[in-house]
Every structure is written in C-alpha cells, then in structure tokens.
C-alpha positions in Angstrom: 0.0 0.0 0.0 1.5 3.3 -1.0 1.5 6.5 1.1 -1.6 7.9 -0.7 -3.6 4.8 -0.1 -2.5 4.9 3.6 -3.7 8.4 4.0 -7.0 7.7 2.2 -7.6 4.7 4.6 -7.0 6.8 7.6 -9.2 9.6 6.4 -12.0 7.1 5.6 -11.6 5.5 9.1 -11.8 8.9 10.9 -14.9 9.8 8.8 -16.6 6.5 9.8 -15.8 7.2 13.5 -17.0 10.8 13.3 -20.2 9.7 11.5 -20.9 7.0 14.1 -20.5 9.6 16.9 -22.8 12.0 15.1 -25.4 9.2 14.7 -25.2 8.3 18.4 -25.6 12.0 19.5 -28.6 12.4 17.2 -30.2 9.3 18.4 -29.7 10.2 22.1 -31.0 13.7 21.4 -34.2 12.2 19.7 -34.7 9.8 22.6 -34.5 12.6 25.1 -36.9 14.7 23.1 -39.4 11.9 22.8 -39.1 11.3 26.5 -39.7 15.0 27.3 -42.5 15.3 24.9 -44.3 12.3 26.3 -44.0 13.6 30.0 -47.6 14.1 31.0 -48.9 17.6 31.9 -50.2 17.8 35.5 -53.9 19.0 35.3 -56.5 19.7 37.9 -60.3 19.9 37.2 -61.6 20.5 40.7 -60.3 22.4 43.7 -60.1 19.1 45.5 -57.7 17.8 42.8 -55.3 20.7 43.2 -52.0 20.1 45.0 -52.4 21.8 48.4 -50.4 25.0 48.9 -49.9 26.9 52.1 -52.3 29.9 52.6 -51.2 33.5 52.9 -52.8 36.9 53.1 -52.7 38.7 49.7 -53.3 42.3 50.9 -53.5 43.7 47.4 -56.9 42.1 47.2 -58.1 44.2 50.1 -58.1 47.3 47.9 -61.1 45.8 45.9 -63.5 47.0 48.5 -64.3 46.4 52.3 -62.8 42.9 52.2 -62.0 41.7 55.8 -58.4 40.5 56.3 -59.5 37.0 57.0 -61.1 36.8 53.6 -57.9 37.9 51.8 -56.4 34.4 52.3 -55.0 32.8 49.1 -53.4 29.5 48.3 -52.5 30.6 44.7 -49.1 30.4 43.3 -46.9 33.3 44.1 -44.1 34.3 41.9 -41.5 33.6 44.5 -42.8 30.0 44.8 -42.7 29.5 41.1 -39.1 30.8 40.8 -38.1 28.4 43.6 -39.7 25.6 41.6 -38.2 26.3 38.2 -34.7 27.7 39.4 -34.0 30.2 36.5 -30.3 30.4 35.4 -30.4 34.1 34.8 -33.0 35.7 37.2 -34.5 39.0 35.9 -37.8 40.7 36.1 -39.3 43.3 33.8 -42.1 45.0 35.8 -44.3 47.3 33.7 -46.6 49.1 36.1 -44.3 48.8 39.2 -45.8 51.6 41.2 -47.6 50.3 44.3 -48.9 51.1 47.7 -46.5 51.3 50.5 -43.5 51.8 48.1 -43.9 48.7 46.2 -44.7 46.2 49.0 -48.0 45.2 47.5 -46.4 44.4 44.0 -46.4 40.7 43.2 -42.6 40.9 42.3 -41.6 42.6 45.7 -40.8 39.4 47.6 -38.5 38.3 44.8 -36.6 41.6 45.0 -36.3 41.7 48.8 -32.8 41.6 50.4 -33.0 37.8 50.7 -33.0 37.5 46.9 -30.0 39.5 45.9 -29.5 37.5 42.7 -32.7 38.9 41.1 -32.2 41.9 38.8 -35.1 44.0 37.6 -36.3 46.8 35.4 -39.1 48.6 37.1 -41.1 50.8 34.8 -44.0 53.2 35.6 -44.8 56.9 34.5 -45.6 57.7 38.1 -42.7 59.6 39.6 -43.5 60.1 43.2 -40.9 58.1 45.3 -43.5 56.9 47.9 -44.7 54.4 45.2 -41.2 52.9 44.9 -39.1 53.5 48.1 -39.6 50.0 49.5 -37.9 48.3 46.6 -34.2 47.4 47.5 -31.7 50.0 46.4 -29.0 48.0 44.6 -27.1 48.1 41.4 -29.0 45.3 39.6 -32.4 47.0 40.2 -33.3 49.9 37.9 -36.4 52.3 38.1 -37.4 54.1 35.0 -40.3 56.5 34.7 -41.5 55.7 31.1 -44.9 55.3 29.5 -45.4 52.0 27.8 -47.2 51.7 24.5 -47.5 48.6 22.2 -45.8 50.3 19.1 -42.7 51.4 21.1 -42.2 48.9 24.0 -39.7 46.7 22.2 -37.5 49.6 21.0 -37.9 52.0 23.9 -37.8 49.4 26.8 -36.4 46.0 25.8 -33.9 47.0 23.3 -32.9 50.2 25.0 -32.1 48.3 28.2 -30.6 45.3 26.5 -33.1 42.9 28.1 -32.3 39.2 27.4 -34.7 37.3 25.1 -35.3 34.7 27.7 -35.6 36.6 31.0 -37.5 35.1 33.9 -40.6 37.1 34.5 -42.7 39.7 32.8 -45.2 41.4 35.1 -47.6 43.9 33.6 -50.3 46.0 35.2 -51.4 49.0 33.1 -55.2 48.8 33.3 -55.7 49.3 29.5 -53.9 47.6 26.7 -52.1 44.6 28.4 -53.0 42.3 25.5 -51.6 44.7 22.9 -48.4 45.3 24.9 -47.8 41.6 25.5 -48.3 40.8 21.9 -45.8 43.3 20.8 -43.2 41.8 23.2 -43.8 38.3 22.0 -43.6 39.3 18.4 -40.4 41.1 19.2 -38.8 37.6 20.0 -38.9 37.9 23.8 -39.9 34.8 25.7 -40.1 35.4 29.5 -40.4 32.1 31.4 -43.4 33.4 33.3 -46.0 36.2 32.6 -48.0 37.8 35.4 -50.8 40.1 34.2 -54.1 41.5 35.2 -57.1 40.6 33.3 -60.7 42.0 33.0 -62.8 39.6 35.0 -66.2 41.3 34.0 -66.1 39.0 30.8 -65.9 35.4 31.9 -64.6 32.5 29.7 -65.1 31.8 26.9 -65.9 35.4 26.0 -63.1 37.3 24.2 -63.1 41.0 25.0 -60.2 43.3 24.1 -60.0 47.1 23.6 -58.5 47.8 20.2 -55.4 49.9 20.4 -54.8 52.9 18.1 -51.5 54.7 18.4 -52.9 57.8 16.9 -55.8 58.2 19.5 -54.2 56.9 22.6 -54.5 60.2 24.5 -57.9 61.0 23.2 -60.2 58.8 25.1 -62.6 60.2 27.8 -62.6 58.8 30.3 -59.1 57.0 30.0 -59.2 53.3 30.0 -57.4 53.1 33.2 -59.9 55.2 35.1 -62.5 53.5 37.3 -65.5 54.5 35.3 -66.1 51.6 33.0 -65.2 48.0 32.1 -62.7 48.9 29.3 -59.5 48.7 31.5 -58.1 45.4 30.0 -58.8 42.2 28.0 -60.6 39.1 29.2 -59.0 36.0 30.3 -59.9 34.1 27.2 -58.5 36.9 25.1 -55.2 36.4 27.0 -55.2 32.7 26.5 -56.0 33.0 22.8 -53.0 35.4 22.5 -50.6 33.1 24.4 -51.5 29.9 22.7 -49.4 30.3 19.5 -46.4 31.2 21.7 -46.7 28.0 23.7 -47.7 29.5 27.1 -50.3 27.9 29.3 -52.5 29.3 32.1 -51.1 28.4 35.5 -53.0 30.5 38.0 -56.0 32.8 38.5 -56.0 34.7 41.8 -58.9 37.2 41.7 -58.0 39.6 38.9 -54.4 38.4 38.4 -53.4 35.7 35.8 -50.1 33.8 35.6 -49.0 32.1 32.5 -46.0 29.8 32.1 -44.2 28.4 29.1 -45.7 25.0 28.3 -42.5 23.1 28.3 -41.6 24.4 31.8 -44.9 23.3 33.2 -44.4 19.9 31.6 -40.8 19.3 32.6 -41.1 20.7 36.1 -44.5 18.9 36.6 -46.2 22.1 37.6 -50.0 21.3 37.9 -52.2 23.6 35.8 -56.1 24.1 35.5 -57.6 22.1 32.8 -59.1 25.2 31.1 -59.9 28.9 31.5 -63.4 28.3 32.7 -62.3 26.0 35.5 -59.5 28.4 36.5 -61.8 31.4 36.5 -64.5 29.8 38.6 -62.0 28.7 41.2 -59.8 31.7 41.3 -62.2 34.6 40.7 -66.0 33.6 41.1 -65.2 31.6 44.3 -62.8 34.2 45.7 -63.7 35.0 49.3 -63.4 38.8 48.7 -65.6 39.0 45.8 -68.9 39.2 48.0 -67.5 42.3 49.5 -66.3 43.9 46.3 -69.3 43.9 44.0 -69.5 47.7 44.1 -66.1 47.7 42.5 -67.1 48.3 38.8 -63.7 46.9 37.7 -64.8 43.5 39.0 -68.5 43.4 38.6 -71.0 45.0 36.2 -74.6 43.9 36.8 -75.8 45.1 33.4 -73.0 43.4 31.5 -73.5 40.2 33.5 -77.3 40.1 32.6 -76.5 40.9 29.0 -74.0 38.1 28.7 -76.5 35.6 30.2 -79.2 36.7 27.6 -76.9 36.9 24.6 -75.4 33.5 25.2 -78.7 32.1 24.0 -78.9 34.2 21.0 -77.4 33.6 17.5 -76.3 37.2 17.3 -74.1 37.3 20.5 -71.7 40.0 19.2 -74.4 42.3 18.0 -76.4 42.1 21.2 -73.4 42.6 23.5 -72.2 45.5 21.3 -75.4 47.4 21.9 -74.7 47.1 25.7 -71.0 47.6 25.8 -71.3 50.8 23.7 -73.0 52.3 26.7 -69.7 52.1 28.6 -67.3 52.9 25.8 -64.9 55.8 26.2 -65.5 58.5 23.5 -62.8 60.3 21.6 -62.4 63.9 22.5 -61.5 64.7 18.9 -63.8 62.7 16.8 -66.6 61.8 19.2 -66.5 58.1 18.2 -66.5 55.2 20.7 -63.5 53.3 21.6 -63.3 50.2 19.3 -63.1 46.7 20.8 -63.6 43.0 20.1 -66.3 41.0 21.7 -67.0 37.4 20.8 -68.0 34.2 22.5 
C-alpha cells in the first residue's frame, strides 16, 4: 500500500468514526426529546384535585373594597414560589406598572426583590414619579427604576432593546389597566420569551368570552374617560382573550388569583411537573368567582357589572351574540375627544 492509499484509509476511518459519533448523539437527542414530549402535563379539574399549597394573606386584594383581612387568604401560586420551583439560570424581572402602595410592598414581584433574593435583577417601569410608590424596593445596582410610559408600538425599542433585556428573561409582570394584550403581543412578536408572565385581566367578561380594547396609536390620549380610570369596563382584556393570544407562543395558564393571571411556558410546566388548570373556565370559577373577597367587592365596577352580566346571560342564548353585546358595551365605551367616536373593541363568545 503506497502513502496515498494509507492516507486515504486513515481519512476514511476517521470519517466513519465521526459519522458514528454524530449518529449516536442524534439518536440520544431524539430519545430525550421523545421522553420530554411524552411527559404528561399535570392537570386539575376541581379544587379538590389541586395540590395543596400553604395559605397566605394577599393584601393587594383588600383594595377591591371592604374585604376583611381574614377573607384575603389565598393559596394561589406566588411568583416567589414559582421561581423556587423552576430555578432560573439568569433571574431577571421586567415589571411594567411597578408603582404600588407602601413603596412597592403590594407588588407581586416585591418578595423576589427583597434583600434575601439578591440575585434577582429588575427593570421597574412606571410613569408615576413620586418616590412613595417605589421606596420599599431594594436599592441595589441590579435594580433599575425608569419612569416611562409604555405603548404597544414602542415597547420593544424603547424598553427591551434600549435596556438590553435578554430574550429569555425570567418574569414579565404587567399592570397598566388598559392595553395589556396589545403590549404583551408586541413583546412576544419582538422575539422575547419570558419564562413566566404575570398580568391583570378583565374579570367582567368570563370565559369563553373574548373581550379586548383595540389599540390605536394615533388616538391613545384622546379617550374620555381614559381606559385606566374606574369609570367603566374597558381597562383590560378578558381571560380568554389572553389565553388566545398566548396559545401560538406555547404558554399555558397556571393560575388565577382574583384579577391576576399567571401564564408559564408550556414546556416548563411539563418538565417541572407544575400542575395547571384544565381550562380557562375552571380556573376562572375557582380563582375569581369563588374568591372570598368577591362578595365584599361587588361595588367595584372593575370587578362586577350587573348590566353586562345580565346581557351576557341573555346573549349566550342568541345567534347574534356579538351584535347584542355591542349594543350594551357601547353604553360604557370611552369616547374620543377629537372625533366623538366610541373606543373600538372586540367582543365574541
């Protein structure tokens, strides 16, 4: 065998070995993927089937009305508990709507940013500038407070790109009482994938009703009254509107705790074996309708609207649900100060 033949034989031998290694790695990856995909999702259908969690007092819910402290008990997932369960590698929070009573102590992210959780960084955003709404948050270098307004058309450029937010940060918390759905949609279409999303929703419209105010960047300052006021049911989108938005991005509903909803990436719930409600309706009935504060808070028009409740009950038996509901909801719609037209929205069942 001459030198050329020997070199060719060695090259062929190395190629065979490398090919075998590549095949083995691909086979193992496929096996792991199949094993991961086949891991069953933990689902509950009734309150009795839920894994029992320790009770705590959620004082934020006391602001809905004259709800006694002993009725503010909750066994819902808290963000601090979820984080302990999933152990993120790069703990970071983007909190849109971070201003809160007692300097931030009532914000759902506060416990994660306390001095016992020094690893968690955060970007806290709110147009409110008075320090009394922020002074309880820890003062450390990895927590920034920025007083910016957040709008769907600019949130990616003016917030996420400006502050170099990682594509896969830990928690997005949003509470703006208006265009949560539109802002979240912009963030997700911008390629950002927080592991967990905590947002308020509009509980006046129960599942399976989809209600969402339609955002218009040219008229955002024109509406009277503003969506975030307490004068009507236009302050956010319904639970089913949120779930429909999240579905193509592979998020699943984890928790409803009164007007708060938590979504988590589907594969995390699956791999960490985190129990989730079977559907929106079950979660809503357990977390909102059966909430112990609700009987004390029916005067709060952000939580309860007798006329809309009656209209939904009537329209559900009619073939023209959207037409019937539009006639009722128009009565509450903000009006443009420039054009005198009503705020547009989506309402379907």
